[in-house]
N, C-alpha and C positions, 0 to 999 in steps of 0.2 A: 536536428541530430539524428543520428543512427539509432534505431531501436536496439535494446540489448537482446540477445538470444536467450530466451528462457521460456517457461512454460508453467501453466497452472497445473499443479499436481493433484490437488484435492481441495474440496470445500467441506469444512466441518462446522455445522451450525452457521454461525456468523463469521466464521474465519475462512480466509483464503491461503493456501500454501502454494507458493511459487518456487520453482527451482530456476536459477539463472547462472550464466557462466561468470567465472570470477571477473571481477571488474566492472560488471554490468548492473550491480545491485542498486547503485544510487539512481541510475537512469530508470530502471524498472520501478523503484520506489516512487519516484516522482511521477511517472506515468499512471501508475495505479492510484496514487492518492489523488491526483487531479481528476481522473475518471470517477472515483467514488464521491468526491466533493460535487462534481458536476451533477451526478445522478441524485445526490441527496438533496440538492437544491429543489428538485421536484416534489419532494417529501415535505418541504417546509418544516423540518424539525432538526434540531442539531444532531450531528453524527460524530460520535467518538471514533477516531481512527488511531489505532496503536500499530506501529510498525516494528516488527522484531526481526533480527537478522543474525545468522550464524551458520556455521558449516554443516550442522545437523539440527534436526528438531530438539534434541536433548541439549543443544548448546546455544539456544536463541537468546539474544540480549536486546533489550528495548532500545530502538533507535529514535523513536518519536512517540509522543502521547498527547491526548486532548487536542488534537488537530480538528477543528470544527469548521462547518461550512462558513460560518461569519468570519473566521480568520482568513479564509482563502477566497472570499468573494471578490471577484474581478481578477483573479489570477489565472 
């Protein structure tokens, strides 16, 4: 598939904040989650990944939670 047009705006401690064009959030969410899970496998510890989405930082709503490396192994 085609990568969504987006960019990493900032990192705050253990959080990454992205901006993505409307309609590209799901593809970016999947790509970032897979990359984080792949890198977490090298740490050999569970990684909690919480994805929030919204039109602004003040309007974020949780999209997914408790997504760990064991749930995504092999994907």
